[in-house]
C-alpha positions in Angstrom: 0.7 32.4 28.7 1.4 30.9 25.3 -0.8 31.7 22.3 -3.0 28.9 21.1 -2.6 27.2 17.8 -4.8 24.7 16.0 -4.0 22.8 12.8 -6.5 21.1 10.7 -4.8 18.7 8.2 -6.7 17.4 5.2 -5.7 15.0 2.4 -3.1 12.3 2.5 -0.6 11.0 5.0 2.1 13.1 3.4 0.3 16.2 4.6 0.2 14.8 8.1 3.9 14.5 8.1 4.3 18.1 6.9 2.1 19.2 9.8 4.2 17.3 12.3 7.4 18.9 11.0 5.8 22.3 11.1 4.5 21.9 14.7 8.0 20.7 15.9 9.3 24.2 15.0 6.6 26.3 16.6 5.2 24.2 19.5 7.6 26.0 22.0 5.8 29.3 21.3 2.2 28.0 21.1 -0.1 25.7 23.0 -1.2 23.2 20.4 -4.9 22.5 20.5 -6.5 19.3 19.2 -7.6 19.2 15.6 -11.3 18.8 16.5 -11.2 21.7 19.0 -14.2 24.1 18.5 -13.5 26.8 21.0 -11.5 30.1 20.8 -8.1 29.9 19.3 -5.5 32.6 18.5 -4.3 31.0 15.2 -5.9 28.4 13.0 -3.8 26.7 10.4 -5.4 24.7 7.6 -3.2 22.2 5.7 -5.1 21.7 2.4 -5.4 19.0 -0.3 -5.8 20.0 -4.0 -5.4 16.6 -5.8 -8.8 15.9 -7.2 -12.3 17.5 -7.1 -13.7 16.0 -3.9 -10.5 16.8 -2.0 -10.6 20.4 -3.2 -14.2 20.8 -2.1 -13.4 19.4 1.3 -10.5 21.9 1.7 -12.6 24.9 0.5 -15.4 23.9 2.9 -12.9 23.7 5.8 -11.7 27.2 5.0 -15.3 28.6 4.9 -16.0 26.8 8.2 -13.0 28.6 9.7 -14.2 31.9 8.3 -17.5 31.3 10.1 -15.7 30.7 13.3 -13.6 33.9 12.8 -16.7 36.0 12.1 -18.2 34.6 15.4 -15.1 35.8 17.3 -13.6 32.4 17.9 -10.5 32.7 15.8 -7.9 35.4 15.8 -6.1 34.6 12.5 -6.6 32.1 9.7 -3.6 30.8 7.8 -3.8 28.4 4.9 -1.1 26.3 3.3 -0.7 23.0 1.4 -1.6 21.7 -2.0 -4.8 23.7 -2.6 -3.1 26.9 -1.6 -0.1 26.2 -3.7 -2.2 25.4 -6.8 -4.6 28.4 -6.6 -2.4 31.0 -5.0 -3.3 33.5 -7.7 -7.0 33.3 -7.2 -7.9 32.2 -3.6 -6.7 35.3 -1.7 -9.1 37.4 -3.7 -12.0 35.0 -3.3 -11.6 34.5 0.4 -10.2 37.7 1.9 -11.0 36.7 5.4 -8.0 34.4 5.4 -5.1 36.4 6.9 -2.2 34.5 5.2 -1.7 32.1 2.3 1.3 29.8 1.9 2.3 27.1 -0.6 3.3 23.5 -0.1 6.9 23.3 -1.0 8.5 24.7 2.1 7.5 25.3 5.7 9.9 28.1 6.5 7.6 31.1 5.5 4.9 29.6 7.7 7.2 29.2 10.7 8.4 32.8 10.3 4.9 34.1 10.0 4.2 32.4 13.4 7.0 34.3 14.9 9.5 31.4 15.1 12.8 30.7 13.6 12.7 27.9 10.9 15.2 25.1 11.1 17.2 24.0 8.1 15.3 21.7 5.8 15.1 18.8 5.5 14.5 18.4 9.3 14.4 15.2 11.3 12.3 16.9 14.0 8.7 15.8 14.4 5.8 16.8 16.7 4.9 13.4 17.9 3.8 12.9 21.5 4.4 9.9 23.7 1.4 7.7 23.6 0.3 8.3 20.0 -0.4 5.4 17.7 2.6 3.1 17.6 3.2 3.7 13.9 4.3 6.8 11.9 4.5 7.8 8.3 8.1 8.7 7.2 8.2 10.9 4.1 11.3 10.0 2.2 11.1 12.4 -0.7 9.0 15.3 -2.0 7.7 16.0 -5.5 7.7 13.9 -8.6 9.5 13.8 -11.9 6.9 11.8 -13.7 4.1 13.4 -15.7 1.1 11.1 -15.7 -1.7 12.5 -17.7 -4.2 12.9 -14.8 -1.9 14.0 -12.0 -1.5 17.5 -10.7 1.1 16.6 -8.0 4.2 17.7 -10.1 2.5 21.1 -10.7 1.9 21.5 -6.9 4.9 19.8 -5.3 7.5 20.3 -8.0 10.3 17.9 -9.1 11.5 14.9 -7.0 13.7 15.7 -4.0 15.0 12.9 -1.8 15.6 13.3 1.9 19.1 12.1 2.8 19.4 8.7 4.5 21.1 10.1 7.6 18.2 12.6 8.2 15.6 9.8 7.8 17.5 7.5 10.2 17.7 10.3 12.8 14.0 11.0 12.4 13.2 7.3 12.7 15.3 7.1 15.9 13.4 10.0 17.4 10.1 8.4 16.6 11.2 5.1 18.1 12.1 6.9 21.3 8.5 8.0 21.6 7.0 4.5 21.1 6.8 4.1 17.4 7.3 0.5 16.3 6.3 0.7 12.7 7.4 3.0 9.9 5.3 3.5 6.8 7.6 4.9 4.0 5.7 7.4 1.8 6.4 9.8 -1.1 4.9 10.7 -4.4 7.1 7.8 -5.7 9.1 5.8 -3.2 11.0 3.7 -5.9 12.5 7.0 -7.3 14.2 7.5 -4.0 17.9 8.5 -4.2 18.2 9.2 -7.9 18.7 12.9 -7.4 21.2 12.8 -4.5 22.9 9.4 -4.9 22.5 9.0 -8.6 21.0 5.5 -8.1 17.8 4.1 -6.8 18.5 3.7 -3.1 15.3 2.5 -1.5 16.8 -0.9 -0.7 19.8 0.9 1.0 17.4 3.0 3.0 15.5 0.0 4.2 18.7 -1.6 5.3 19.7 1.4 7.3 16.3 2.0 8.9 16.1 -1.6 10.0 19.2 -0.9 12.2 17.2 1.7 14.3 16.6 0.2 17.7 12.9 0.0 18.5 11.7 -0.1 14.9 10.3 -3.6 14.2 8.3 -3.1 11.0 9.0 -1.1 7.9 6.3 -0.8 5.2 6.5 0.6 1.7 3.8 2.7 0.1 3.4 4.6 -3.3 5.8 2.5 -5.4 5.7 3.3 -9.1 5.7 0.2 -11.3 8.0 1.5 -14.1 11.7 0.6 -13.5 10.9 -1.0 -10.2 14.1 -1.7 -8.3 14.3 -5.5 -7.7 16.7 -5.2 -4.8 13.8 -3.9 -2.8 12.2 -7.3 -3.1 15.4 -8.9 -1.9 15.2 -6.8 1.3 11.5 -7.7 1.7 12.3 -11.4 1.4 15.4 -11.5 3.6 15.1 -8.6 6.1 12.6 -9.6 8.9 11.9 -6.0 9.7 10.6 -5.2 6.2 6.9 -6.2 5.9 5.9 -8.5 3.1 3.6 -5.8 1.9 3.8 -3.6 -1.2 1.6 -0.7 -2.2 2.1 -0.2 -5.9 -0.6 2.0 -7.6 -1.0 0.4 -11.1 -4.0 2.6 -12.1 -5.0 0.3 -15.1 -3.8 -2.6 -17.2 -5.3 -2.0 -20.7 -2.5 -0.9 -23.1 -4.4 2.0 -24.7 -5.4 3.4 -21.3 -1.9 3.1 -19.9 -0.5 4.8 -22.9 -3.1 7.6 -22.6 -2.2 7.9 -18.9 1.5 8.2 -19.9 2.4 5.5 -17.3 5.5 4.2 -19.2 4.4 0.5 -18.9 2.0 -1.8 -20.7 -0.1 -4.8 -19.8 2.7 -7.3 -20.3 5.1 -5.4 -18.1 2.5 -5.0 -15.4 1.5 -8.7 -15.3 5.2 -9.7 -15.3 6.0 -7.4 -12.4 3.1 -8.8 -10.3 4.2 -12.4 -11.0 7.8 -11.5 -10.1 6.8 -9.9 -6.8 4.8 -13.0 -5.8 7.6 -15.3 -6.9 10.5 -13.5 -5.2 8.6 -12.8 -2.0 6.4 -15.8 -1.1 3.3 -14.7 0.9 3.6 -11.0 -0.1 0.4 -9.0 0.1 -0.1 -6.5 -2.7 -2.1 -3.3 -2.5 -2.9 -1.3 -5.6 -5.0 1.6 -6.8 -7.1 1.6 -10.0 -8.7 4.4 -11.9 -11.9 4.1 -13.9 -13.2 6.5 -16.5 -9.9 7.8 -17.9 -10.5 9.5 -21.2 -10.7 6.9 -23.9 -11.4 4.0 -21.6 -13.8 1.7 -23.5 -16.1 -1.0 -22.2 -13.6 -3.5 -23.5 -10.8 -1.8 -21.6 -12.8 -1.9 -18.4 -13.7 -5.6 -18.9 -10.0 -6.3 -19.5 -9.2 -4.6 -16.2 -11.8 -6.7 -14.4 -10.3 -9.9 -15.9 -6.9 -8.9 -14.7 -8.2 -8.3 -11.2 -9.8 -11.7 -11.1 -6.4 -13.2 -12.2 -4.1 -11.1 -10.0 -6.3 -11.2 -6.9 -4.8 -8.2 -5.1 -5.4 -8.6 -1.4 -5.9 -4.9 -1.0 -7.3 -2.5 -3.6 -8.6 1.1 -3.7 -10.2 2.8 -6.7 -11.3 6.2 -7.8 -13.0 7.9 -10.8 -11.0 10.1 -13.2 -11.2 13.7 -12.4 -10.1 16.2 -15.1 -7.7 18.6 -13.4 -6.7 21.9 -15.0 -3.1 22.2 -15.9 -2.5 18.5 -16.3 -1.5 16.9 -19.7 -4.8 15.1 -19.8 -6.9 18.2 -19.3 -5.0 20.0 -22.1 -4.9 17.1 -24.6 -7.7 14.7 -23.9 -11.5 15.0 -23.9 -13.2 13.7 -20.7 -15.1 11.2 -22.8 -16.6 8.8 -20.2 -19.9 10.0 -18.7 -20.2 10.5 -14.9 -22.8 7.8 -14.7 -20.6 5.3 -16.5 -17.7 6.2 -14.2 -19.8 5.5 -11.2 -21.1 2.2 -12.6 -17.6 1.0 -13.3 -16.3 2.0 -9.9 -19.2 0.1 -8.2 -18.6 -3.0 -10.3 -14.9 -2.9 -9.7 -15.3 -2.5 -5.9 -17.9 -5.3 -5.8 -15.5 -7.6 -7.5 -12.7 -6.6 -5.0 -15.0 -7.1 -2.0 -15.3 -10.8 -3.0 -11.6 -11.1 -3.5 -10.9 -9.5 -0.2 -13.4 -11.7 1.7 -11.9 -14.9 0.1 -8.4 -13.8 1.2 -9.6 -13.1 4.7 -11.5 -16.3 5.0 -8.3 -18.2 4.1 -6.6 -16.8 7.2 -9.2 -18.1 9.6 -7.5 -20.5 12.0 -4.0 -19.1 11.5 -1.9 -17.6 14.3 -0.4 -14.2 13.4 1.9 -11.6 15.0 0.0 -8.3 15.4 0.8 -4.8 16.6 -1.8 -3.4 19.1 -2.7 0.1 17.8 -5.7 1.1 20.0 -8.5 0.0 22.3 -12.1 0.2 21.1 -14.8 -1.0 23.5 -14.2 -4.7 24.2 -11.6 -5.1 21.4 -8.0 -4.4 20.8 -7.5 -2.8 17.4 -4.5 -4.6 15.8 -2.8 -5.1 12.5 -0.5 -7.8 11.1 2.3 -7.1 8.6 -0.4 -7.6 6.0 -2.6 -4.6 6.9 -1.4 -1.1 6.5 -2.7 1.7 8.9 -5.6 3.9 7.8 -6.2 2.3 4.4 -6.7 -1.5 5.1 -8.9 -3.5 7.4 -8.0 -4.4 11.0 -7.8 -7.4 13.2 -10.1 -7.0 16.2 -9.0 -9.0 19.2 -11.5 -9.5 22.0 -10.1 -8.4 25.3 -9.7 -11.2 27.8 -8.3 -11.9 31.3 -5.6 -14.0 29.7 -3.8 -10.9 28.6 -0.7 -9.9 30.6 -1.9 -6.4 31.5 -4.7 -3.9 31.2 -6.0 -3.3 27.7 -4.7 0.3 27.6 -1.2 -1.0 28.4 -1.3 -3.3 25.5 -1.1 -0.5 22.9 2.3 -0.6 21.2 2.9 -4.2 22.0 3.3 -7.1 19.6 1.2 -10.2 20.5 0.2 -13.4 18.8 -3.4 -13.9 18.0 -5.5 -16.7 16.4 -7.9 -15.6 13.6 -11.4 -16.8 14.4 -13.6 -15.2 11.8 -13.6 -12.9 8.9 -15.8 -10.3 7.1 -15.1 -8.5 3.8 -12.3 -6.3 5.1 -11.8 -6.9 8.8 -10.7 -10.0 10.8 -11.6 -11.1 14.3 -9.2 -12.9 16.6 -8.5 -14.1 20.1 -5.4 -13.7 22.2 -3.0 -16.6 21.8 0.1 -15.7 23.8 
């Protein structure tokens, strides 16, 4: 009988991709148990996040929970890898000796060997992705980052930027399509940097063109696009290639000049505003998602008000925000004083998100009465959980379609299909619809 293996994955979608690549190399030797399994297991792997304070706390708590299970006789071995482990490799083993093995985040080969298997050559196109999973998948096109934003520890953890060759990504996409994946979400620390290291040019547009040739893949979505030196040929693909969603995730972080300079973002307010205008002009109907940070060292009340005015003007359809967290080893921690109080950070975050709630609701309200093509992702009670090209999985709202006898098959058989629906009502982030055809 195979040994049992459970993996708990914390943090971002990039960690989830790492887990699926790892499992593809060891699943033949282990029975892989669900992530929420609470019984006895031979080996528990924890893929950690170490980006900001809250994520680190969650990862540490998961490790302590595993130690409790091990002490109760439920777990044979605990193995920890990922960003937190990479970042604190010098201290964590001494602090939590109950963990049997610690690994970093930059290569999976040592973990595969420790599990008694032979690692494949990296980068690998193999993924542990079972038939019947959600009909979308994240495709990590590169690893690491060459930029040095003041607040970000990712380069310290993941190292410099390394692109995955196009042929490997196309092969991976084909394998995912064969298992029912219909949508690819391209992710990286910086997707617009793709190709510079191996092709000596920004090759994201070329990658989009090649991935769109993969049979079975109908939607390709872009996340984590850095604003500086944005490659405009990507917008041409988005405008002209029907498989590339008219959706762009571009974390701007701020718009006030002094704050952007302190963040070491390499752009200013004028550049940022011009880029947003250009995206909307070149790709009519594009939906923009961004991320903003409040409370960066030196952010004044005037800077924050300038940010709010920009959001009122830009009207980002999707937006997330977080508070500055001073992270040891970053340029900001070594050179800037964390000058904004926690209470002020929280007030600014709340005010920003309240403004965005209204913007999001107005956008959703404007879609009521329209007919849209959606991908059915799951069934929840009396609704199909769907998304259009304007909603990204796991970060945006959803379109909930009431199940009806007009549908061509049972609700469970609808998952993975594209259907047309008519939007009937809206709330702040989600939409409601009825089956159209």
